[in-house]
MMTF fields as JSON, N, C-alpha, C and O atoms, coordinates in Angstrom:
{
  "mmtfVersion": "1.0.0",
  "mmtfProducer": "UNKNOWN",
  "numBonds": 383,
  "numAtoms": 384,
  "numGroups": 96,
  "numChains": 1,
  "numModels": 1,
  "chainsPerModel": [1],
  "groupsPerChain": [96],
  "chainIdList": ["A"],
  "bondAtomList": [4, 2, 8, 6, 12, 10, 16, 14, 20, 18, 24, 22, 28, 26, 32, 30, 36, 34, 40, 38, 44, 42, 48, 46, 52, 50, 56, 54, 60, 58, 64, 62, 68, 66, 72, 70, 76, 74, 80, 78, 84, 82, 88, 86, 92, 90, 96, 94, 100, 98, 104, 102, 108, 106, 112, 110, 116, 114, 120, 118, 124, 122, 128, 126, 132, 130, 136, 134, 140, 138, 144, 142, 148, 146, 152, 150, 156, 154, 160, 158, 164, 162, 168, 166, 172, 170, 176, 174, 180, 178, 184, 182, 188, 186, 192, 190, 196, 194, 200, 198, 204, 202, 208, 206, 212, 210, 216, 214, 220, 218, 224, 222, 228, 226, 232, 230, 236, 234, 240, 238, 244, 242, 248, 246, 252, 250, 256, 254, 260, 258, 264, 262, 268, 266, 272, 270, 276, 274, 280, 278, 284, 282, 288, 286, 292, 290, 296, 294, 300, 298, 304, 302, 308, 306, 312, 310, 316, 314, 320, 318, 324, 322, 328, 326, 332, 330, 336, 334, 340, 338, 344, 342, 348, 346, 352, 350, 356, 354, 360, 358, 364, 362, 368, 366, 372, 370, 376, 374, 380, 378],
  "bondOrderList": [1, 1, 1, 1, 1, 1, 1, 1, 1, 1, 1, 1, 1, 1, 1, 1, 1, 1, 1, 1, 1, 1, 1, 1, 1, 1, 1, 1, 1, 1, 1, 1, 1, 1, 1, 1, 1, 1, 1, 1, 1, 1, 1, 1, 1, 1, 1, 1, 1, 1, 1, 1, 1, 1, 1, 1, 1, 1, 1, 1, 1, 1, 1, 1, 1, 1, 1, 1, 1, 1, 1, 1, 1, 1, 1, 1, 1, 1, 1, 1, 1, 1, 1, 1, 1, 1, 1, 1, 1, 1, 1, 1, 1, 1, 1],
  "groupList": [{"groupName": "MET", "atomNameList": ["N", "CA", "C", "O"], "elementList": ["N", "C", "C", "O"], "formalChargeList": [0, 0, 0, 0], "bondAtomList": [1, 0, 2, 1, 3, 2], "bondOrderList": [1, 1, 2], "singleLetterCode": "M", "chemCompType": "L-PEPTIDE LINKING"}, {"groupName": "LYS", "atomNameList": ["N", "CA", "C", "O"], "elementList": ["N", "C", "C", "O"], "formalChargeList": [0, 0, 0, 0], "bondAtomList": [1, 0, 2, 1, 3, 2], "bondOrderList": [1, 1, 2], "singleLetterCode": "K", "chemCompType": "L-PEPTIDE LINKING"}, {"groupName": "ALA", "atomNameList": ["N", "CA", "C", "O"], "elementList": ["N", "C", "C", "O"], "formalChargeList": [0, 0, 0, 0], "bondAtomList": [1, 0, 2, 1, 3, 2], "bondOrderList": [1, 1, 2], "singleLetterCode": "A", "chemCompType": "L-PEPTIDE LINKING"}, {"groupName": "PHE", "atomNameList": ["N", "CA", "C", "O"], "elementList": ["N", "C", "C", "O"], "formalChargeList": [0, 0, 0, 0], "bondAtomList": [1, 0, 2, 1, 3, 2], "bondOrderList": [1, 1, 2], "singleLetterCode": "F", "chemCompType": "L-PEPTIDE LINKING"}, {"groupName": "ILE", "atomNameList": ["N", "CA", "C", "O"], "elementList": ["N", "C", "C", "O"], "formalChargeList": [0, 0, 0, 0], "bondAtomList": [1, 0, 2, 1, 3, 2], "bondOrderList": [1, 1, 2], "singleLetterCode": "I", "chemCompType": "L-PEPTIDE LINKING"}, {"groupName": "LEU", "atomNameList": ["N", "CA", "C", "O"], "elementList": ["N", "C", "C", "O"], "formalChargeList": [0, 0, 0, 0], "bondAtomList": [1, 0, 2, 1, 3, 2], "bondOrderList": [1, 1, 2], "singleLetterCode": "L", "chemCompType": "L-PEPTIDE LINKING"}, {"groupName": "THR", "atomNameList": ["N", "CA", "C", "O"], "elementList": ["N", "C", "C", "O"], "formalChargeList": [0, 0, 0, 0], "bondAtomList": [1, 0, 2, 1, 3, 2], "bondOrderList": [1, 1, 2], "singleLetterCode": "T", "chemCompType": "L-PEPTIDE LINKING"}, {"groupName": "GLY", "atomNameList": ["N", "CA", "C", "O"], "elementList": ["N", "C", "C", "O"], "formalChargeList": [0, 0, 0, 0], "bondAtomList": [1, 0, 2, 1, 3, 2], "bondOrderList": [1, 1, 2], "singleLetterCode": "G", "chemCompType": "PEPTIDE LINKING"}, {"groupName": "TYR", "atomNameList": ["N", "CA", "C", "O"], "elementList": ["N", "C", "C", "O"], "formalChargeList": [0, 0, 0, 0], "bondAtomList": [1, 0, 2, 1, 3, 2], "bondOrderList": [1, 1, 2], "singleLetterCode": "Y", "chemCompType": "L-PEPTIDE LINKING"}, {"groupName": "SER", "atomNameList": ["N", "CA", "C", "O"], "elementList": ["N", "C", "C", "O"], "formalChargeList": [0, 0, 0, 0], "bondAtomList": [1, 0, 2, 1, 3, 2], "bondOrderList": [1, 1, 2], "singleLetterCode": "S", "chemCompType": "L-PEPTIDE LINKING"}, {"groupName": "GLU", "atomNameList": ["N", "CA", "C", "O"], "elementList": ["N", "C", "C", "O"], "formalChargeList": [0, 0, 0, 0], "bondAtomList": [1, 0, 2, 1, 3, 2], "bondOrderList": [1, 1, 2], "singleLetterCode": "E", "chemCompType": "L-PEPTIDE LINKING"}, {"groupName": "GLN", "atomNameList": ["N", "CA", "C", "O"], "elementList": ["N", "C", "C", "O"], "formalChargeList": [0, 0, 0, 0], "bondAtomList": [1, 0, 2, 1, 3, 2], "bondOrderList": [1, 1, 2], "singleLetterCode": "Q", "chemCompType": "L-PEPTIDE LINKING"}, {"groupName": "ARG", "atomNameList": ["N", "CA", "C", "O"], "elementList": ["N", "C", "C", "O"], "formalChargeList": [0, 0, 0, 0], "bondAtomList": [1, 0, 2, 1, 3, 2], "bondOrderList": [1, 1, 2], "singleLetterCode": "R", "chemCompType": "L-PEPTIDE LINKING"}, {"groupName": "VAL", "atomNameList": ["N", "CA", "C", "O"], "elementList": ["N", "C", "C", "O"], "formalChargeList": [0, 0, 0, 0], "bondAtomList": [1, 0, 2, 1, 3, 2], "bondOrderList": [1, 1, 2], "singleLetterCode": "V", "chemCompType": "L-PEPTIDE LINKING"}, {"groupName": "ASP", "atomNameList": ["N", "CA", "C", "O"], "elementList": ["N", "C", "C", "O"], "formalChargeList": [0, 0, 0, 0], "bondAtomList": [1, 0, 2, 1, 3, 2], "bondOrderList": [1, 1, 2], "singleLetterCode": "D", "chemCompType": "L-PEPTIDE LINKING"}, {"groupName": "HIS", "atomNameList": ["N", "CA", "C", "O"], "elementList": ["N", "C", "C", "O"], "formalChargeList": [0, 0, 0, 0], "bondAtomList": [1, 0, 2, 1, 3, 2], "bondOrderList": [1, 1, 2], "singleLetterCode": "H", "chemCompType": "L-PEPTIDE LINKING"}, {"groupName": "ASN", "atomNameList": ["N", "CA", "C", "O"], "elementList": ["N", "C", "C", "O"], "formalChargeList": [0, 0, 0, 0], "bondAtomList": [1, 0, 2, 1, 3, 2], "bondOrderList": [1, 1, 2], "singleLetterCode": "N", "chemCompType": "L-PEPTIDE LINKING"}],
  "groupTypeList": [0, 1, 2, 1, 1, 3, 4, 5, 6, 6, 6, 2, 5, 5, 7, 2, 7, 2, 5, 2, 8, 7, 2, 9, 1, 5, 4, 10, 10, 11, 1, 12, 5, 2, 9, 11, 11, 10, 5, 13, 11, 5, 13, 12, 14, 3, 3, 11, 10, 0, 7, 10, 4, 2, 6, 13, 8, 13, 11, 5, 8, 10, 9, 9, 2, 14, 12, 5, 13, 7, 7, 13, 4, 3, 10, 14, 11, 12, 15, 3, 6, 3, 5, 8, 10, 16, 7, 10, 5, 9, 8, 10, 1, 2, 11, 7],
  "groupIdList": [1, 2, 3, 4, 5, 6, 7, 8, 9, 10, 11, 12, 13, 14, 15, 16, 17, 18, 19, 20, 21, 22, 23, 24, 25, 26, 27, 28, 29, 30, 31, 32, 33, 34, 35, 36, 37, 38, 39, 40, 41, 42, 43, 44, 45, 46, 47, 48, 49, 50, 51, 52, 53, 54, 55, 56, 57, 58, 59, 60, 61, 62, 63, 64, 65, 66, 67, 68, 69, 70, 71, 72, 73, 74, 75, 76, 77, 78, 79, 80, 81, 82, 83, 84, 85, 86, 87, 88, 89, 90, 91, 92, 93, 94, 95, 96],
  "secStructList": [7, 2, 2, 2, 2, 2, 2, 2, 2, 2, 2, 2, 2, 2, 2, 2, 2, 2, 2, 2, 2, 2, 2, 2, 2, 2, 2, 2, 2, 2, 2, 2, 2, 2, 2, 2, 2, 2, 2, 2, 2, 2, 2, 2, 2, 2, 2, 4, 4, 4, 1, 7, 3, 3, 3, 3, 3, 3, 7, 6, 6, 6, 7, 7, 1, 1, 3, 3, 3, 3, 3, 3, 3, 3, 6, 6, 7, 7, 3, 3, 3, 3, 3, 3, 3, 6, 6, 3, 3, 3, 3, 3, 3, 7, 7, 7],
  "xCoordList": [50.104, 49.247, 48.346, 47.299, 48.673, 47.765, 46.537, 45.553, 46.409, 45.545, 44.461, 43.256, 45.105, 44.425, 43.611, 42.764, 43.883, 43.571, 42.416, 41.434, 42.473, 41.868, 40.485, 39.378, 40.73, 39.444, 38.841, 37.632, 39.316, 38.701, 38.005, 36.781, 38.597, 37.67, 36.612, 35.469, 36.707, 35.646, 34.479, 33.314, 34.832, 34.046, 33.194, 31.975, 34.015, 33.294, 31.876, 30.727, 32.67, 31.92, 30.386, 29.283, 30.579, 29.524, 28.62, 27.451, 29.085, 28.309, 27.566, 26.349, 28.403, 27.515, 26.116, 25.058, 26.376, 25.614, 24.373, 23.243, 24.749, 23.846, 22.853, 21.626, 23.478, 22.617, 21.897, 20.896, 22.444, 21.571, 20.405, 19.267, 20.578, 19.503, 18.567, 17.349, 19.044, 18.048, 17.089, 15.899, 17.749, 17.094, 16.207, 15.326, 16.314, 15.474, 14.163, 13.007, 14.488, 13.322, 12.373, 11.199, 13.146, 12.499, 11.627, 10.687, 11.987, 11.132, 10.312, 9.325, 10.438, 9.259, 8.272, 7.099, 8.626, 7.375, 6.783, 5.81, 7.236, 6.714, 5.803, 4.78, 6.182, 5.085, 4.096, 2.944, 4.274, 3.177, 2.246, 1.071, 2.871, 1.683, 1.228, 0.007, 1.714, 0.861, -0.324, -1.363, -0.033, -0.606, -2.281, -3.44, -1.753, -2.663, -3.656, -4.838, -2.875, -3.595, -4.643, -5.762, -4.316, -5.274, -6.351, -7.48, -6.154, -7.101, -8.022, -8.999, -7.91, -8.171, -9.39, -10.601, -8.663, -9.278, -10.505, -11.585, -10.293, -11.524, -12.715, -13.936, -12.116, -13.159, -14.064, -15.256, -13.328, -13.716, -14.708, -15.88, -14.212, -15.392, -16.615, -17.656, -16.463, -17.553, -18.444, -19.583, -17.866, -19.21, -19.461, -20.278, -18.643, -19.321, -20.998, -21.827, -20.916, -22.692, -23.537, -24.734, -23.091, -24.117, -24.157, -24.86, -23.345, -23.341, -22.128, -21.096, -22.143, -21.026, -19.953, -20.085, -18.995, -17.879, -17.085, -16.289, -17.433, -16.358, -15.202, -14.256, -15.05, -13.388, -13.581, -14.563, -12.412, -12.145, -10.833, -9.854, -11.013, -9.976, -9.714, -10.47, -8.262, -7.889, -7.023, -6.156, -7.405, -6.914, -5.531, -5.471, -4.488, -3.146, -2.517, -1.851, -2.983, -2.566, -3.222, -2.802, -4.343, -5.093, -4.857, -5.124, -4.26, -4.312, -2.865, -1.917, -2.889, -1.596, -1.878, -2.817, -0.84, -0.482, -1.88, -2.299, -2.526, -3.775, -4.732, -5.796, -4.888, -6.078, -6.201, -5.347, -7.257, -7.627, -8.759, -9.769, -8.703, -9.654, -9.795, -8.75, -10.727, -11.128, -12.599, -13.451, -12.901, -14.534, -14.439, -13.414, -15.8, -16.292, -17.212, -18.11, -16.745, -17.863, -18.289, -17.523, -19.996, -20.152, -20.96, -21.43, -20.737, -21.054, -22.534, -22.629, -23.523, -24.791, -24.489, -25.405, -23.07, -22.922, -23.319, -23.476, -23.473, -23.635, -22.096, -21.155, -22.049, -20.447, -20.885, -21.876, -19.708, -19.672, -18.37, -17.423, -18.184, -16.926, -16.819, -17.86, -15.326, -15.338, -13.945, -12.892, -14.154, -13.052, -12.878, -13.699, -11.637, -11.534, -10.174, -9.004, -10.681, -9.753, -10.061, -11.18, -9.082, -9.233, -9.788, -10.069, -9.982, -10.778, -12.103, -12.917, -12.515, -13.959, -14.093, -13.418, -15.204, -15.319, -16.49, -17.535, -16.408, -17.711, -17.664, -16.628, -19.068, -19.092, -20.343, -21.086, -20.726, -21.771, -21.808, -20.782, -22.997, -23.031, -22.581, -22.869, -21.816, -21.004, -22.161, -23.043, -21.942, -22.673, -22.333, -21.159, -23.391, -23.078, -23.216, -22.972],
  "yCoordList": [3.55, 2.469, 1.624, 1.245, 1.298, 0.76, 1.378, 0.695, 2.649, 3.473, 3.654, 3.672, 3.794, 3.972, 2.784, 3.033, 1.557, 0.434, 0.17, -0.462, 0.608, 0.638, 1.515, 0.988, 2.8, 3.484, 3.146, 3.37, 2.593, 1.878, 0.866, 0.992, -0.284, -1.497, -0.973, -1.257, -0.356, 0.393, 1.21, 1.139, 1.911, 2.509, 1.677, 1.783, 0.783, -0.459, -1.079, -1.166, -1.501, -2.261, -1.425, -1.967, -0.345, 0.866, 0.783, 0.459, 1.074, 1.058, 0.042, 0.113, -1.283, -2.517, -2.685, -3.181, -2.216, -2.122, -1.448, -1.932, -0.311, 0.872, 0.031, 0.053, -0.6, -1.028, -2.128, -2.493, -2.766, -4.233, -3.544, -3.996, -2.695, -2.09, -1.308, -1.345, -0.675, 0.165, -0.763, -0.463, -2.267, -3.144, -3.877, -4.538, -3.858, -4.831, -3.778, -4.198, -2.426, -1.53, -1.469, -1.101, -1.91, -1.72, -3.044, -3.029, -3.918, -5.294, -5.397, -6.091, -4.787, -4.504, -3.503, -3.556, -2.696, -1.597, -2.207, -1.621, -3.315, -3.933, -4.754, -4.84, -5.734, -6.738, -5.844, -6.247, -4.561, -3.938, -3.145, -2.862, -2.856, -2.494, -3.501, -3.386, -4.88, -6.099, -6.477, -7.038, -6.135, -6.651, -5.685, -6.084, -4.481, -3.232, -3.475, -3.152, -4.073, -4.276, -5.341, -5.231, -6.417, -7.633, -7.067, -7.336, -6.132, -5.849, -4.729, -4.388, -4.221, -3.25, -4.19, -3.972, -5.329, -6.087, -6.916, -7.217, -7.166, -7.572, -6.458, -6.618, -5.559, -4.431, -4.424, -4.686, -4.144, -3.944, -5.181, -5.009, -6.247, -7.62, -7.552, -8.114, -6.737, -6.851, -5.875, -6.176, -4.588, -3.67, -3.782, -3.106, -4.716, -4.894, -5.461, -5.333, -6.137, -6.564, -5.407, -5.609, -4.327, -3.161, -2.196, -1.187, -2.624, -1.741, -1.328, -1.423, -0.779, -0.344, 0.741, 1.964, 0.084, 1.045, 2.148, 1.843, 3.479, 4.389, 4.379, 4.446, 4.29, 4.431, 3.882, 3.958, 3.383, 3.019, 3.935, 4.006, 4.617, 5.355, 4.653, 3.967, 5.085, 4.523, 5.951, 6.617, 6.107, 7.216, 6.55, 5.714, 6.912, 6.565, 6.614, 5.791, 7.826, 8.436, 7.873, 7.985, 7.198, 6.408, 4.669, 3.773, 4.691, 2.981, 2.463, 3.202, 1.146, 0.732, -1.071, -1.492, -1.638, -2.952, -3.784, -4.414, -3.896, -4.73, -3.915, -4.515, -2.552, -1.562, -0.762, 0.069, -1.009, -0.194, 0.788, 0.308, 1.998, 3.032, 3.9, 4.405, 4.036, 4.652, 4.765, 5.0, 4.62, 4.931, 4.324, 3.916, 4.362, 3.692, 4.637, 5.014, 5.182, 5.82, 5.193, 4.74, 5.174, 4.226, 5.461, 6.598, 4.36, 5.483, 5.883, 7.096, 5.503, 6.438, 7.639, 8.342, 7.799, 8.719, 8.62, 9.575, 7.237, 6.755, 6.664, 6.072, 7.247, 7.131, 6.556, 6.841, 5.458, 5.011, 4.959, 4.623, 5.279, 5.048, 3.77, 3.223, 3.084, 1.986, 1.722, 2.327, 0.754, 0.542, -1.131, -1.923, -1.386, -2.883, -3.232, -2.897, -3.947, -4.28, -5.59, -5.888, -6.236, -7.562, -8.709, -9.735, -8.517, -9.485, -8.968, -9.722, -7.729, -7.536, -6.049, -5.071, -6.131, -4.692, -4.154, -4.804, -2.872, -2.153, -0.839, -0.268, -0.435, 0.706, 1.357, 0.783, 2.546, 3.465, 4.327, 4.57, 4.777, 5.736, 7.181, 7.714, 7.671, 9.124, 10.114, 9.988, 11.243, 12.226, 13.05, 13.063, 13.965, 15.035, 14.672, 15.526],
  "zCoordList": [3.342, 2.581, 3.304, 2.779, 4.48, 5.323, 5.297, 5.016, 5.559, 5.936, 5.08, 5.329, 3.976, 2.867, 2.184, 1.326, 2.572, 2.113, 3.165, 2.775, 4.453, 5.476, 5.001, 4.896, 4.762, 4.349, 3.265, 3.301, 2.107, 0.985, 1.584, 1.627, 2.141, 2.476, 3.41, 3.053, 4.392, 5.028, 4.283, 4.673, 3.296, 2.41, 1.621, 1.487, 1.079, 0.507, 1.028, 0.596, 2.314, 3.403, 3.818, 3.762, 4.132, 4.193, 3.081, 3.287, 1.779, 0.759, 0.593, 0.422, 0.637, 0.646, 1.528, 1.138, 2.624, 3.696, 3.23, 3.168, 2.926, 2.47, 1.428, 1.525, 0.57, -0.729, -0.402, -1.017, 0.702, 0.998, 1.966, 1.836, 2.731, 3.561, 2.422, 2.594, 1.386, 0.643, -0.053, -0.156, -0.696, -1.26, -0.45, -1.0, 0.855, 1.849, 1.854, 1.804, 1.917, 2.123, 0.809, 0.79, -0.269, -1.402, -1.788, -2.583, -1.256, -1.075, -0.248, -0.492, 0.918, 1.956, 1.382, 1.752, 0.599, 0.078, -1.186, -1.658, -1.81, -2.767, -2.536, -3.216, -1.148, -0.517, -0.158, -0.32, 0.358, 1.039, -0.002, 0.231, -1.076, -2.542, -2.845, -2.947, -3.141, -3.345, -2.426, -2.775, -1.391, -0.424, -0.316, -0.211, -0.392, -0.563, -1.977, -2.094, -2.881, -4.331, -4.034, -4.533, -3.205, -3.133, -2.495, -2.905, -1.311, -0.612, -1.364, -0.696, -2.389, -3.19, -3.944, -3.907, -4.655, -5.566, -4.51, -5.02, -3.371, -2.413, -2.34, -2.319, -2.315, -1.776, -3.389, -3.548, -4.155, -5.748, -6.025, -6.361, -5.878, -5.995, -5.187, -5.53, -3.919, -3.113, -3.779, -4.138, -3.959, -4.51, -6.109, -6.733, -6.62, -7.985, -8.281, -9.182, -6.963, -7.083, -6.722, -6.519, -6.629, -6.267, -7.629, -7.679, -8.673, -9.761, -10.297, -9.634, -11.675, -12.336, -11.63, -11.653, -11.077, -10.342, -11.249, -12.137, -10.876, -11.581, -11.183, -11.969, -9.823, -9.247, -7.612, -6.874, -7.413, -6.094, -5.807, -6.551, -4.588, -4.064, -2.666, -1.979, -2.447, -1.09, -0.333, -0.899, 0.694, 1.855, 2.217, 3.119, 1.541, 1.742, 3.312, 3.94, 3.624, 5.043, 6.077, 7.228, 5.764, 7.045, 6.994, 7.795, 5.716, 5.514, 6.071, 6.337, 6.183, 6.486, 5.718, 5.042, 6.118, 5.502, 5.893, 4.922, 6.849, 7.16, 7.129, 7.287, 6.966, 7.082, 5.818, 5.508, 5.091, 3.874, 4.221, 4.735, 4.014, 4.29, 2.768, 2.358, 2.145, 1.237, 0.811, 1.668, -0.363, -0.901, -2.397, -2.944, -2.954, -4.137, -4.324, -3.571, -5.984, -6.644, -7.848, -8.699, -7.915, -8.999, -10.21, -10.155, -11.259, -12.858, -12.142, -12.327, -11.538, -11.2, -10.074, -9.649, -9.629, -8.907, -7.463, -6.702, -7.156, -5.774, -5.091, -5.621, -4.036, -3.262, -1.984, -1.311, -1.724, -0.316, 0.266, -0.445, 1.595, 1.963, 2.714, 3.078, 3.06, 3.457, 4.224, 4.019, 5.09, 5.818, 5.962, 6.425, 5.453, 5.294, 6.475, 6.289, 7.637, 8.62, 9.4, 9.819, 9.525, 10.23, 9.604, 10.223, 8.141, 7.421, 7.264, 6.73, 7.654, 7.607, 7.037, 7.357, 6.052, 5.514, 5.952, 5.942, 6.389, 6.701, 5.776, 5.437, 5.406, 4.542, 4.85, 5.645, 4.312, 4.728, 3.465, 2.83, 3.122, 2.102, 2.607, 3.679, 1.585, 1.984, 1.682, 0.833, 2.664, 2.949, 1.948, 1.579, 1.268, 0.633, -0.948, -1.801]
}
């Protein structure tokens, strides 16, 4: 009987630990997405002065919490790529 109680208690503790770990990872991901959305809005605000924006896209595989890589396509088909890093935005007209 003692062994069964021990196993149940251990299983419950492991389950609670896994749940807490999962919740912390979810919170981290939500914070990262919120931060990324703020950066996208900064980029959008900057490019808005150049004309009407059709879309802003982000290259997720090159971006991180403090680095945003992507592009802006305007309604008149102009296309710029950008890098936002360390509080600085650099951009260039896309080729093609």
